[in-house]
PQR file of N, CA, C, O and H, with PARSE charges and radii, in Angstrom:
ATOM      1  N   MET A   1     110.540  68.084  67.222 -0.4000 1.5000
ATOM      2  CA  MET A   1     111.229  69.339  66.948 -0.0000 2.0000
ATOM      3  C   MET A   1     111.691  69.950  68.274  0.5500 1.7000
ATOM      4  O   MET A   1     110.915  70.027  69.226 -0.5500 1.4000
ATOM      5  N   ASN A   2     112.925  70.373  68.334 -0.4000 1.5000
ATOM      6  CA  ASN A   2     113.502  70.941  69.558 -0.0000 2.0000
ATOM      7  C   ASN A   2     113.389  72.458  69.513  0.5500 1.7000
ATOM      8  O   ASN A   2     114.077  73.115  68.731 -0.5500 1.4000
ATOM      9  H   ASN A   2     113.555  70.310  67.560  0.4000 1.0000
ATOM     10  N   THR A   3     112.525  73.008  70.349 -0.4000 1.5000
ATOM     11  CA  THR A   3     112.335  74.464  70.388 -0.0000 2.0000
ATOM     12  C   THR A   3     113.028  75.099  71.580  0.5500 1.7000
ATOM     13  O   THR A   3     112.994  76.319  71.744 -0.5500 1.4000
ATOM     14  H   THR A   3     111.966  72.474  70.984  0.4000 1.0000
ATOM     15  N   GLU A   4     113.664  74.270  72.421 -0.4000 1.5000
ATOM     16  CA  GLU A   4     114.318  74.799  73.620 -0.0000 2.0000
ATOM     17  C   GLU A   4     115.409  75.806  73.267  0.5500 1.7000
ATOM     18  O   GLU A   4     115.531  76.843  73.918 -0.5500 1.4000
ATOM     19  H   GLU A   4     113.691  73.279  72.287  0.4000 1.0000
ATOM     20  N   GLY A   5     116.200  75.505  72.238 -0.4000 1.5000
ATOM     21  CA  GLY A   5     117.260  76.422  71.806 -0.0000 2.0000
ATOM     22  C   GLY A   5     116.695  77.747  71.326  0.5500 1.7000
ATOM     23  O   GLY A   5     117.266  78.804  71.593 -0.5500 1.4000
ATOM     24  H   GLY A   5     116.101  74.662  71.708  0.4000 1.0000
ATOM     25  N   ALA A   6     115.573  77.693  70.617 -0.4000 1.5000
ATOM     26  CA  ALA A   6     114.937  78.920  70.128 -0.0000 2.0000
ATOM     27  C   ALA A   6     114.402  79.747  71.281  0.5500 1.7000
ATOM     28  O   ALA A   6     114.483  80.975  71.254 -0.5500 1.4000
ATOM     29  H   ALA A   6     115.109  76.835  70.400  0.4000 1.0000
ATOM     30  N   VAL A   7     113.855  79.089  72.296 -0.4000 1.5000
ATOM     31  CA  VAL A   7     113.334  79.803  73.463 -0.0000 2.0000
ATOM     32  C   VAL A   7     114.469  80.475  74.217  0.5500 1.7000
ATOM     33  O   VAL A   7     114.340  81.627  74.632 -0.5500 1.4000
ATOM     34  H   VAL A   7     113.789  78.091  72.319  0.4000 1.0000
ATOM     35  N   LYS A   8     115.577  79.772  74.398 -0.4000 1.5000
ATOM     36  CA  LYS A   8     116.736  80.349  75.095 -0.0000 2.0000
ATOM     37  C   LYS A   8     117.286  81.548  74.327  0.5500 1.7000
ATOM     38  O   LYS A   8     117.649  82.557  74.932 -0.5500 1.4000
ATOM     39  H   LYS A   8     115.682  78.836  74.061  0.4000 1.0000
ATOM     40  N   ALA A   9     117.351  81.446  73.005 -0.4000 1.5000
ATOM     41  CA  ALA A   9     117.845  82.557  72.192 -0.0000 2.0000
ATOM     42  C   ALA A   9     116.913  83.757  72.320  0.5500 1.7000
ATOM     43  O   ALA A   9     117.370  84.896  72.418 -0.5500 1.4000
ATOM     44  H   ALA A   9     117.056  80.627  72.513  0.4000 1.0000
ATOM     45  N   THR A  10     115.603  83.499  72.319 -0.4000 1.5000
ATOM     46  CA  THR A  10     114.637  84.582  72.470 -0.0000 2.0000
ATOM     47  C   THR A  10     114.764  85.231  73.845  0.5500 1.7000
ATOM     48  O   THR A  10     114.729  86.456  73.958 -0.5500 1.4000
ATOM     49  H   THR A  10     115.232  82.574  72.240  0.4000 1.0000
ATOM     50  N   ASP A  11     114.912  84.411  74.901 -0.4000 1.5000
ATOM     51  CA  ASP A  11     115.086  84.946  76.252 -0.0000 2.0000
ATOM     52  C   ASP A  11     116.341  85.811  76.338  0.5500 1.7000
ATOM     53  O   ASP A  11     116.322  86.882  76.946 -0.5500 1.4000
ATOM     54  H   ASP A  11     114.940  83.416  74.810  0.4000 1.0000
ATOM     55  N   TRP A  12     117.428  85.347  75.729 -0.4000 1.5000
ATOM     56  CA  TRP A  12     118.688  86.082  75.743 -0.0000 2.0000
ATOM     57  C   TRP A  12     118.528  87.416  75.020  0.5500 1.7000
ATOM     58  O   TRP A  12     118.980  88.453  75.505 -0.5500 1.4000
ATOM     59  H   TRP A  12     117.444  84.477  75.235  0.4000 1.0000
ATOM     60  N   ARG A  13     117.884  87.379  73.862 -0.4000 1.5000
ATOM     61  CA  ARG A  13     117.671  88.619  73.099 -0.0000 2.0000
ATOM     62  C   ARG A  13     116.783  89.588  73.868  0.5500 1.7000
ATOM     63  O   ARG A  13     117.019  90.796  73.859 -0.5500 1.4000
ATOM     64  H   ARG A  13     117.517  86.536  73.468  0.4000 1.0000
ATOM     65  N   SER A  14     115.768  89.058  74.527 -0.4000 1.5000
ATOM     66  CA  SER A  14     114.878  89.911  75.322 -0.0000 2.0000
ATOM     67  C   SER A  14     115.639  90.565  76.477  0.5500 1.7000
ATOM     68  O   SER A  14     115.428  91.738  76.784 -0.5500 1.4000
ATOM     69  H   SER A  14     115.576  88.077  74.534  0.4000 1.0000
ATOM     70  N   ALA A  15     116.519  89.800  77.108 -0.4000 1.5000
ATOM     71  CA  ALA A  15     117.309  90.335  78.214 -0.0000 2.0000
ATOM     72  C   ALA A  15     118.237  91.441  77.724  0.5500 1.7000
ATOM     73  O   ALA A  15     118.351  92.482  78.370 -0.5500 1.4000
ATOM     74  H   ALA A  15     116.690  88.847  76.858  0.4000 1.0000
ATOM     75  N   VAL A  16     118.888  91.231  76.609 -0.4000 1.5000
ATOM     76  CA  VAL A  16     119.791  92.245  76.052 -0.0000 2.0000
ATOM     77  C   VAL A  16     119.002  93.490  75.653  0.5500 1.7000
ATOM     78  O   VAL A  16     119.439  94.613  75.903 -0.5500 1.4000
ATOM     79  H   VAL A  16     118.795  90.386  76.084  0.4000 1.0000
ATOM     80  N   ALA A  17     117.848  93.292  75.037 -0.4000 1.5000
ATOM     81  CA  ALA A  17     117.014  94.435  74.653 -0.0000 2.0000
ATOM     82  C   ALA A  17     116.558  95.203  75.886  0.5500 1.7000
ATOM     83  O   ALA A  17     116.542  96.433  75.876 -0.5500 1.4000
ATOM     84  H   ALA A  17     117.493  92.380  74.833  0.4000 1.0000
ATOM     85  N   GLY A  18     116.188  94.489  76.948 -0.4000 1.5000
ATOM     86  CA  GLY A  18     115.781  95.144  78.189 -0.0000 2.0000
ATOM     87  C   GLY A  18     116.905  95.966  78.794  0.5500 1.7000
ATOM     88  O   GLY A  18     116.682  97.086  79.255 -0.5500 1.4000
ATOM     89  H   GLY A  18     116.202  93.489  76.956  0.4000 1.0000
ATOM     90  N   ILE A  19     118.100  95.420  78.793 -0.4000 1.5000
ATOM     91  CA  ILE A  19     119.264  96.155  79.314 -0.0000 2.0000
ATOM     92  C   ILE A  19     119.533  97.389  78.467  0.5500 1.7000
ATOM     93  O   ILE A  19     119.828  98.460  78.998 -0.5500 1.4000
ATOM     94  H   ILE A  19     118.281  94.510  78.418  0.4000 1.0000
ATOM     95  N   ALA A  20     119.431  97.239  77.146 -0.4000 1.5000
ATOM     96  CA  ALA A  20     119.673  98.378  76.256 -0.0000 2.0000
ATOM     97  C   ALA A  20     118.657  99.490  76.505  0.5500 1.7000
ATOM     98  O   ALA A  20     119.020 100.665  76.538 -0.5500 1.4000
ATOM     99  H   ALA A  20     119.191  96.369  76.715  0.4000 1.0000
ATOM    100  N   VAL A  21     117.400  99.130  76.680 -0.4000 1.5000
ATOM    101  CA  VAL A  21     116.361 100.124  76.956 -0.0000 2.0000
ATOM    102  C   VAL A  21     116.643 100.815  78.286  0.5500 1.7000
ATOM    103  O   VAL A  21     116.494 102.032  78.395 -0.5500 1.4000
ATOM    104  H   VAL A  21     117.105  98.174  76.653  0.4000 1.0000
ATOM    105  N   PHE A  22     117.042 100.059  79.283 -0.4000 1.5000
ATOM    106  CA  PHE A  22     117.376 100.599  80.601 -0.0000 2.0000
ATOM    107  C   PHE A  22     118.511 101.624  80.494  0.5500 1.7000
ATOM    108  O   PHE A  22     118.423 102.713  81.059 -0.5500 1.4000
ATOM    109  H   PHE A  22     117.163  99.071  79.194  0.4000 1.0000
ATOM    110  N   VAL A  23     119.566 101.273  79.774 -0.4000 1.5000
ATOM    111  CA  VAL A  23     120.719 102.165  79.617 -0.0000 2.0000
ATOM    112  C   VAL A  23     120.325 103.428  78.866  0.5500 1.7000
ATOM    113  O   VAL A  23     120.697 104.529  79.271 -0.5500 1.4000
ATOM    114  H   VAL A  23     119.638 100.388  79.315  0.4000 1.0000
ATOM    115  N   VAL A  24     119.587 103.283  77.792 -0.4000 1.5000
ATOM    116  CA  VAL A  24     119.163 104.445  77.003 -0.0000 2.0000
ATOM    117  C   VAL A  24     118.287 105.368  77.850  0.5500 1.7000
ATOM    118  O   VAL A  24     118.418 106.589  77.772 -0.5500 1.4000
ATOM    119  H   VAL A  24     119.285 102.388  77.463  0.4000 1.0000
ATOM    120  N   GLU A  25     117.398 104.794  78.654 -0.4000 1.5000
ATOM    121  CA  GLU A  25     116.527 105.598  79.507 -0.0000 2.0000
ATOM    122  C   GLU A  25     117.349 106.379  80.536  0.5500 1.7000
ATOM    123  O   GLU A  25     117.087 107.559  80.766 -0.5500 1.4000
ATOM    124  H   GLU A  25     117.291 103.801  78.718  0.4000 1.0000
ATOM    125  N   TYR A  26     118.330 105.736  81.150 -0.4000 1.5000
ATOM    126  CA  TYR A  26     119.169 106.448  82.108 -0.0000 2.0000
ATOM    127  C   TYR A  26     119.983 107.545  81.436  0.5500 1.7000
ATOM    128  O   TYR A  26     120.151 108.621  82.009 -0.5500 1.4000
ATOM    129  H   TYR A  26     118.543 104.777  80.963  0.4000 1.0000
ATOM    130  N   LEU A  27     120.487 107.299  80.246 -0.4000 1.5000
ATOM    131  CA  LEU A  27     121.216 108.340  79.515 -0.0000 2.0000
ATOM    132  C   LEU A  27     120.309 109.531  79.220  0.5500 1.7000
ATOM    133  O   LEU A  27     120.741 110.680  79.306 -0.5500 1.4000
ATOM    134  H   LEU A  27     120.351 106.425  79.780  0.4000 1.0000
ATOM    135  N   ARG A  28     119.056 109.256  78.874 -0.4000 1.5000
ATOM    136  CA  ARG A  28     118.094 110.323  78.597 -0.0000 2.0000
ATOM    137  C   ARG A  28     117.821 111.133  79.862  0.5500 1.7000
ATOM    138  O   ARG A  28     117.777 112.362  79.816 -0.5500 1.4000
ATOM    139  H   ARG A  28     118.706 108.323  78.804  0.4000 1.0000
ATOM    140  N   VAL A  29     117.642 110.457  80.976 -0.4000 1.5000
ATOM    141  CA  VAL A  29     117.388 111.146  82.246 -0.0000 2.0000
ATOM    142  C   VAL A  29     118.591 112.002  82.628  0.5500 1.7000
ATOM    143  O   VAL A  29     118.430 113.151  83.039 -0.5500 1.4000
ATOM    144  H   VAL A  29     117.678 109.458  81.014  0.4000 1.0000
ATOM    145  N   TRP A  30     119.790 111.451  82.496 -0.4000 1.5000
ATOM    146  CA  TRP A  30     120.989 112.222  82.834 -0.0000 2.0000
ATOM    147  C   TRP A  30     121.126 113.443  81.934  0.5500 1.7000
ATOM    148  O   TRP A  30     121.541 114.511  82.385 -0.5500 1.4000
ATOM    149  H   TRP A  30     119.921 110.517  82.163  0.4000 1.0000
ATOM    150  N   GLN A  31     120.776 113.282  80.656 -0.4000 1.5000
ATOM    151  CA  GLN A  31     120.831 114.414  79.731 -0.0000 2.0000
ATOM    152  C   GLN A  31     119.817 115.481  80.146  0.5500 1.7000
ATOM    153  O   GLN A  31     120.112 116.674  80.067 -0.5500 1.4000
ATOM    154  H   GLN A  31     120.439 112.415  80.290  0.4000 1.0000
ATOM    155  N   GLU A  32     118.643 115.071  80.581 -0.4000 1.5000
ATOM    156  CA  GLU A  32     117.641 116.025  81.068 -0.0000 2.0000
ATOM    157  C   GLU A  32     118.150 116.751  82.309  0.5500 1.7000
ATOM    158  O   GLU A  32     117.979 117.964  82.428 -0.5500 1.4000
ATOM    159  H   GLU A  32     118.404 114.103  80.645  0.4000 1.0000
ATOM    160  N   HIS A  33     118.773 116.024  83.233 -0.4000 1.5000
ATOM    161  CA  HIS A  33     119.322 116.655  84.434 -0.0000 2.0000
ATOM    162  C   HIS A  33     120.342 117.726  84.057  0.5500 1.7000
ATOM    163  O   HIS A  33     120.316 118.836  84.591 -0.5500 1.4000
ATOM    164  H   HIS A  33     118.912 115.038  83.136  0.4000 1.0000
ATOM    165  N   ALA A  34     121.235 117.386  83.137 -0.4000 1.5000
ATOM    166  CA  ALA A  34     122.258 118.344  82.714 -0.0000 2.0000
ATOM    167  C   ALA A  34     121.614 119.568  82.065  0.5500 1.7000
ATOM    168  O   ALA A  34     122.022 120.698  82.336 -0.5500 1.4000
ATOM    169  H   ALA A  34     121.255 116.485  82.703  0.4000 1.0000
ATOM    170  N   ARG A  35     120.613 119.352  81.212 -0.4000 1.5000
ATOM    171  CA  ARG A  35     119.919 120.465  80.557 -0.0000 2.0000
ATOM    172  C   ARG A  35     119.213 121.346  81.586  0.5500 1.7000
ATOM    173  O   ARG A  35     119.304 122.573  81.526 -0.5500 1.4000
ATOM    174  H   ARG A  35     120.282 118.434  80.993  0.4000 1.0000
ATOM    175  N   ASP A  36     118.510 120.719  82.530 -0.4000 1.5000
ATOM    176  CA  ASP A  36     117.802 121.481  83.562 -0.0000 2.0000
ATOM    177  C   ASP A  36     118.771 122.322  84.386  0.5500 1.7000
ATOM    178  O   ASP A  36     118.489 123.481  84.689 -0.5500 1.4000
ATOM    179  H   ASP A  36     118.436 119.723  82.579  0.4000 1.0000
ATOM    180  N   ARG A  37     119.897 121.747  84.742 -0.4000 1.5000
ATOM    181  CA  ARG A  37     120.894 122.485  85.535 -0.0000 2.0000
ATOM    182  C   ARG A  37     121.460 123.666  84.755  0.5500 1.7000
ATOM    183  O   ARG A  37     121.654 124.748  85.310 -0.5500 1.4000
ATOM    184  H   ARG A  37     120.126 120.806  84.495  0.4000 1.0000
ATOM    185  N   ARG A  38     121.726 123.456  83.461 -0.4000 1.5000
ATOM    186  CA  ARG A  38     122.241 124.565  82.643 -0.0000 2.0000
ATOM    187  C   ARG A  38     121.218 125.688  82.554  0.5500 1.7000
ATOM    188  O   ARG A  38     121.580 126.864  82.607 -0.5500 1.4000
ATOM    189  H   ARG A  38     121.569 122.578  83.009  0.4000 1.0000
ATOM    190  N   MET A  39     119.940 125.333  82.420 -0.4000 1.5000
ATOM    191  CA  MET A  39     118.892 126.350  82.329 -0.0000 2.0000
ATOM    192  C   MET A  39     118.729 127.099  83.653  0.5500 1.7000
ATOM    193  O   MET A  39     118.613 128.324  83.666 -0.5500 1.4000
ATOM    194  H   MET A  39     119.646 124.378  82.378  0.4000 1.0000
ATOM    195  N   LEU A  40     118.720 126.364  84.757 -0.4000 1.5000
ATOM    196  CA  LEU A  40     118.576 127.001  86.067 -0.0000 2.0000
ATOM    197  C   LEU A  40     119.766 127.900  86.402  0.5500 1.7000
ATOM    198  O   LEU A  40     119.619 128.932  87.056 -0.5500 1.4000
ATOM    199  H   LEU A  40     118.814 125.369  84.747  0.4000 1.0000
ATOM    200  N   GLU A  41     120.929 127.491  85.945 -0.4000 1.5000
ATOM    201  CA  GLU A  41     122.146 128.262  86.203 -0.0000 2.0000
ATOM    202  C   GLU A  41     122.045 129.672  85.611  0.5500 1.7000
ATOM    203  O   GLU A  41     122.681 130.602  86.109 -0.5500 1.4000
ATOM    204  H   GLU A  41     121.048 126.653  85.414  0.4000 1.0000
ATOM    205  N   LYS A  42     121.258 129.827  84.566 -0.4000 1.5000
ATOM    206  CA  LYS A  42     121.139 131.109  83.874 -0.0000 2.0000
ATOM    207  C   LYS A  42     120.092 132.038  84.494  0.5500 1.7000
ATOM    208  O   LYS A  42     120.014 133.213  84.135 -0.5500 1.4000
ATOM    209  H   LYS A  42     120.742 129.072  84.162  0.4000 1.0000
ATOM    210  N   LEU A  43     119.281 131.509  85.430 -0.4000 1.5000
ATOM    211  CA  LEU A  43     118.229 132.329  86.025 -0.0000 2.0000
ATOM    212  C   LEU A  43     118.799 133.348  87.007  0.5500 1.7000
ATOM    213  O   LEU A  43     119.770 133.078  87.714 -0.5500 1.4000
ATOM    214  H   LEU A  43     119.345 130.554  85.721  0.4000 1.0000
ATOM    215  N   ASP A  44     118.171 134.529  87.034 -0.4000 1.5000
ATOM    216  CA  ASP A  44     118.587 135.521  88.028 -0.0000 2.0000
ATOM    217  C   ASP A  44     117.906 135.227  89.363  0.5500 1.7000
ATOM    218  O   ASP A  44     117.029 134.367  89.444 -0.5500 1.4000
ATOM    219  H   ASP A  44     117.383 134.748  86.459  0.4000 1.0000
ATOM    220  N   ASP A  45     118.311 135.940  90.400 -0.4000 1.5000
ATOM    221  CA  ASP A  45     117.807 135.675  91.751 -0.0000 2.0000
ATOM    222  C   ASP A  45     116.295 135.854  91.860  0.5500 1.7000
ATOM    223  O   ASP A  45     115.641 135.115  92.596 -0.5500 1.4000
ATOM    224  H   ASP A  45     119.024 136.639  90.334  0.4000 1.0000
ATOM    225  N   ASN A  46     115.730 136.824  91.138 -0.4000 1.5000
ATOM    226  CA  ASN A  46     114.270 137.029  91.190 -0.0000 2.0000
ATOM    227  C   ASN A  46     113.514 135.834  90.603  0.5500 1.7000
ATOM    228  O   ASN A  46     112.505 135.401  91.158 -0.5500 1.4000
ATOM    229  H   ASN A  46     116.261 137.424  90.540  0.4000 1.0000
ATOM    230  N   LEU A  47     114.000 135.309  89.489 -0.4000 1.5000
ATOM    231  CA  LEU A  47     113.352 134.141  88.892 -0.0000 2.0000
ATOM    232  C   LEU A  47     113.520 132.903  89.773  0.5500 1.7000
ATOM    233  O   LEU A  47     112.604 132.089  89.888 -0.5500 1.4000
ATOM    234  H   LEU A  47     114.820 135.661  89.037  0.4000 1.0000
ATOM    235  N   LEU A  48     114.683 132.766  90.390 -0.4000 1.5000
ATOM    236  CA  LEU A  48     114.877 131.658  91.322 -0.0000 2.0000
ATOM    237  C   LEU A  48     113.883 131.749  92.482  0.5500 1.7000
ATOM    238  O   LEU A  48     113.317 130.745  92.914 -0.5500 1.4000
ATOM    239  H   LEU A  48     115.428 133.427  90.297  0.4000 1.0000
ATOM    240  N   LYS A  49     113.685 132.971  92.975 -0.4000 1.5000
ATOM    241  CA  LYS A  49     112.746 133.176  94.075 -0.0000 2.0000
ATOM    242  C   LYS A  49     111.340 132.748  93.650  0.5500 1.7000
ATOM    243  O   LYS A  49     110.599 132.165  94.441 -0.5500 1.4000
ATOM    244  H   LYS A  49     114.146 133.787  92.624  0.4000 1.0000
ATOM    245  N   ASP A  50     110.977 133.040  92.398 -0.4000 1.5000
ATOM    246  CA  ASP A  50     109.658 132.670  91.891 -0.0000 2.0000
ATOM    247  C   ASP A  50     109.426 131.157  91.926  0.5500 1.7000
ATOM    248  O   ASP A  50     108.293 130.707  92.092 -0.5500 1.4000
ATOM    249  H   ASP A  50     111.579 133.514  91.756  0.4000 1.0000
ATOM    250  N   ILE A  51     110.489 130.380  91.771 -0.4000 1.5000
ATOM    251  CA  ILE A  51     110.334 128.924  91.797 -0.0000 2.0000
ATOM    252  C   ILE A  51     110.710 128.339  93.158  0.5500 1.7000
ATOM    253  O   ILE A  51     110.796 127.122  93.318 -0.5500 1.4000
ATOM    254  H   ILE A  51     111.410 130.746  91.636  0.4000 1.0000
ATOM    255  N   GLY A  52     110.931 129.213  94.126 -0.4000 1.5000
ATOM    256  CA  GLY A  52     111.170 128.751  95.485 -0.0000 2.0000
ATOM    257  C   GLY A  52     112.590 128.316  95.775  0.5500 1.7000
ATOM    258  O   GLY A  52     112.822 127.489  96.657 -0.5500 1.4000
ATOM    259  H   GLY A  52     110.862 130.202  93.996  0.4000 1.0000
ATOM    260  N   MET A  53     113.543 128.865  95.041 -0.4000 1.5000
ATOM    261  CA  MET A  53     114.953 128.528  95.271 -0.0000 2.0000
ATOM    262  C   MET A  53     115.748 129.797  95.538  0.5500 1.7000
ATOM    263  O   MET A  53     115.405 130.882  95.069 -0.5500 1.4000
ATOM    264  H   MET A  53     113.355 129.537  94.324  0.4000 1.0000
ATOM    265  N   THR A  54     116.808 129.631  96.297 -0.4000 1.5000
ATOM    266  CA  THR A  54     117.761 130.724  96.492 -0.0000 2.0000
ATOM    267  C   THR A  54     119.009 130.401  95.673  0.5500 1.7000
ATOM    268  O   THR A  54     119.174 129.283  95.186 -0.5500 1.4000
ATOM    269  H   THR A  54     117.087 128.749  96.678  0.4000 1.0000
ATOM    270  N   ARG A  55     119.862 131.374  95.533 -0.4000 1.5000
ATOM    271  CA  ARG A  55     121.127 131.154  94.816 -0.0000 2.0000
ATOM    272  C   ARG A  55     121.942 130.070  95.539  0.5500 1.7000
ATOM    273  O   ARG A  55     122.611 129.252  94.907 -0.5500 1.4000
ATOM    274  H   ARG A  55     119.728 132.282  95.928  0.4000 1.0000
ATOM    275  N   SER A  56     121.870 130.085  96.871 -0.4000 1.5000
ATOM    276  CA  SER A  56     122.578 129.080  97.662 -0.0000 2.0000
ATOM    277  C   SER A  56     122.026 127.675  97.384  0.5500 1.7000
ATOM    278  O   SER A  56     122.792 126.723  97.236 -0.5500 1.4000
ATOM    279  H   SER A  56     121.327 130.749  97.385  0.4000 1.0000
ATOM    280  N   ASP A  57     120.680 127.551  97.313 -0.4000 1.5000
ATOM    281  CA  ASP A  57     120.064 126.257  96.981 -0.0000 2.0000
ATOM    282  C   ASP A  57     120.555 125.771  95.619  0.5500 1.7000
ATOM    283  O   ASP A  57     120.905 124.603  95.445 -0.5500 1.4000
ATOM    284  H   ASP A  57     120.058 128.325  97.433  0.4000 1.0000
ATOM    285  N   LEU A  58     120.573 126.682  94.672 -0.4000 1.5000
ATOM    286  CA  LEU A  58     120.994 126.327  93.320 -0.0000 2.0000
ATOM    287  C   LEU A  58     122.459 125.919  93.292  0.5500 1.7000
ATOM    288  O   LEU A  58     122.816 124.921  92.666 -0.5500 1.4000
ATOM    289  H   LEU A  58     120.288 127.630  94.813  0.4000 1.0000
ATOM    290  N   ASP A  59     123.307 126.685  93.967 -0.4000 1.5000
ATOM    291  CA  ASP A  59     124.735 126.340  94.000 -0.0000 2.0000
ATOM    292  C   ASP A  59     124.941 124.955  94.598  0.5500 1.7000
ATOM    293  O   ASP A  59     125.775 124.181  94.129 -0.5500 1.4000
ATOM    294  H   ASP A  59     123.017 127.496  94.475  0.4000 1.0000
ATOM    295  N   HIS A  60     124.166 124.653  95.644 -0.4000 1.5000
ATOM    296  CA  HIS A  60     124.266 123.329  96.268 -0.0000 2.0000
ATOM    297  C   HIS A  60     123.859 122.238  95.278  0.5500 1.7000
ATOM    298  O   HIS A  60     124.538 121.217  95.172 -0.5500 1.4000
ATOM    299  H   HIS A  60     123.489 125.282  96.025  0.4000 1.0000
ATOM    300  N   GLU A  61     122.771 122.443  94.562 -0.4000 1.5000
ATOM    301  CA  GLU A  61     122.309 121.453  93.584 -0.0000 2.0000
ATOM    302  C   GLU A  61     123.285 121.308  92.422  0.5500 1.7000
ATOM    303  O   GLU A  61     123.508 120.202  91.930 -0.5500 1.4000
ATOM    304  H   GLU A  61     122.220 123.272  94.648  0.4000 1.0000
ATOM    305  N   LEU A  62     123.864 122.421  91.986 -0.4000 1.5000
ATOM    306  CA  LEU A  62     124.803 122.373  90.862 -0.0000 2.0000
ATOM    307  C   LEU A  62     126.096 121.663  91.225  0.5500 1.7000
ATOM    308  O   LEU A  62     126.811 121.185  90.345 -0.5500 1.4000
ATOM    309  H   LEU A  62     123.683 123.319  92.386  0.4000 1.0000
ATOM    310  N   SER A  63     126.400 121.591  92.509 -0.4000 1.5000
ATOM    311  CA  SER A  63     127.629 120.922  92.932 -0.0000 2.0000
ATOM    312  C   SER A  63     127.478 119.396  92.936  0.5500 1.7000
ATOM    313  O   SER A  63     128.467 118.673  93.061 -0.5500 1.4000
ATOM    314  H   SER A  63     125.818 121.979  93.224  0.4000 1.0000
ATOM    315  N   LYS A  64     126.256 118.914  92.802 -0.4000 1.5000
ATOM    316  CA  LYS A  64     126.015 117.472  92.806 -0.0000 2.0000
ATOM    317  C   LYS A  64     126.378 116.872  91.450  0.5500 1.7000
ATOM    318  O   LYS A  64     126.329 117.560  90.430 -0.5500 1.4000
ATOM    319  H   LYS A  64     125.452 119.501  92.700  0.4000 1.0000
ATOM    320  N   PRO A  65     126.742 115.587  91.440 -0.5600 1.5000
ATOM    321  CA  PRO A  65     127.014 114.916  90.157  0.2800 2.0000
ATOM    322  C   PRO A  65     125.758 114.867  89.288  0.5500 1.7000
ATOM    323  O   PRO A  65     124.640 114.870  89.803 -0.5500 1.4000
ATOM    324  N   PHE A  66     125.944 114.824  87.985 -0.4000 1.5000
ATOM    325  CA  PHE A  66     124.820 114.885  87.050 -0.0000 2.0000
ATOM    326  C   PHE A  66     123.877 113.697  87.187  0.5500 1.7000
ATOM    327  O   PHE A  66     122.716 113.789  86.790 -0.5500 1.4000
ATOM    328  H   PHE A  66     126.852 114.822  87.566  0.4000 1.0000
ATOM    329  N   TRP A  67     124.345 112.597  87.731 -0.4000 1.5000
ATOM    330  CA  TRP A  67     123.495 111.407  87.796 -0.0000 2.0000
ATOM    331  C   TRP A  67     122.562 111.408  89.001  0.5500 1.7000
ATOM    332  O   TRP A  67     121.738 110.503  89.137 -0.5500 1.4000
ATOM    333  H   TRP A  67     125.289 112.522  88.053  0.4000 1.0000
ATOM    334  N   THR A  68     122.673 112.404  89.879 -0.4000 1.5000
ATOM    335  CA  THR A  68     121.748 112.471  90.995 -0.0000 2.0000
ATOM    336  C   THR A  68     120.468 113.195  90.571  0.5500 1.7000
ATOM    337  O   THR A  68     120.472 113.974  89.618 -0.5500 1.4000
ATOM    338  H   THR A  68     123.342 113.139  89.769  0.4000 1.0000
ATOM    339  N   GLY A  69     119.399 112.933  91.274 -0.4000 1.5000
ATOM    340  CA  GLY A  69     118.108 113.492  90.900 -0.0000 2.0000
ATOM    341  C   GLY A  69     118.057 114.997  91.038  0.5500 1.7000
ATOM    342  O   GLY A  69     118.512 115.555  92.036 -0.5500 1.4000
ATOM    343  H   GLY A  69     119.396 112.300  92.048  0.4000 1.0000
ATOM    344  N   PHE A  70     117.510 115.643  90.049 -0.4000 1.5000
ATOM    345  CA  PHE A  70     117.339 117.084  90.061 -0.0000 2.0000
ATOM    346  C   PHE A  70     116.190 117.429  89.134  0.5500 1.7000
ATOM    347  O   PHE A  70     116.122 116.834  88.058 -0.5500 1.4000
ATOM    348  H   PHE A  70     117.141 115.190  89.238  0.4000 1.0000
ATOM    349  N   PRO A  71     115.323 118.296  89.441 -0.5600 1.5000
ATOM    350  CA  PRO A  71     115.250 119.043  90.693  0.2800 2.0000
ATOM    351  C   PRO A  71     114.778 118.146  91.829  0.5500 1.7000
ATOM    352  O   PRO A  71     114.260 117.056  91.585 -0.5500 1.4000
ATOM    353  N   PRO A  72     114.954 118.596  93.066 -0.5600 1.5000
ATOM    354  CA  PRO A  72     114.534 117.753  94.179  0.2800 2.0000
ATOM    355  C   PRO A  72     113.039 117.465  94.097  0.5500 1.7000
ATOM    356  O   PRO A  72     112.246 118.358  93.798 -0.5500 1.4000
ATOM    357  N   ARG A  73     112.665 116.240  94.359 -0.4000 1.5000
ATOM    358  CA  ARG A  73     111.268 115.827  94.309 -0.0000 2.0000
ATOM    359  C   ARG A  73     110.724 115.757  95.731  0.5500 1.7000
ATOM    360  O   ARG A  73     111.388 115.230  96.624 -0.5500 1.4000
ATOM    361  H   ARG A  73     113.310 115.515  94.603  0.4000 1.0000
ATOM    362  N   ASN A  74     109.531 116.279  95.946 -0.4000 1.5000
ATOM    363  CA  ASN A  74     108.904 116.218  97.262 -0.0000 2.0000
ATOM    364  C   ASN A  74     107.860 115.137  97.297  0.5500 1.7000
ATOM    365  O   ASN A  74     107.219 114.932  98.328 -0.5500 1.4000
ATOM    366  H   ASN A  74     108.992 116.707  95.221  0.4000 1.0000
TER
END
């Protein structure tokens, strides 16, 4: 019995599934970044100060593309 073809098909399906999971995860992260930026954009200066940001810091972060990491990680 030749199982080589079945193994190759399984490997191919696993690779496609892995790529799909990777893409979905990145889309989820990008959606979170966009949501976080929209929420931070609504904060007043006092609330920004409470989380250690200035309006200038926020404006700088909001100018970045959505696919970059936000908030900054230390």
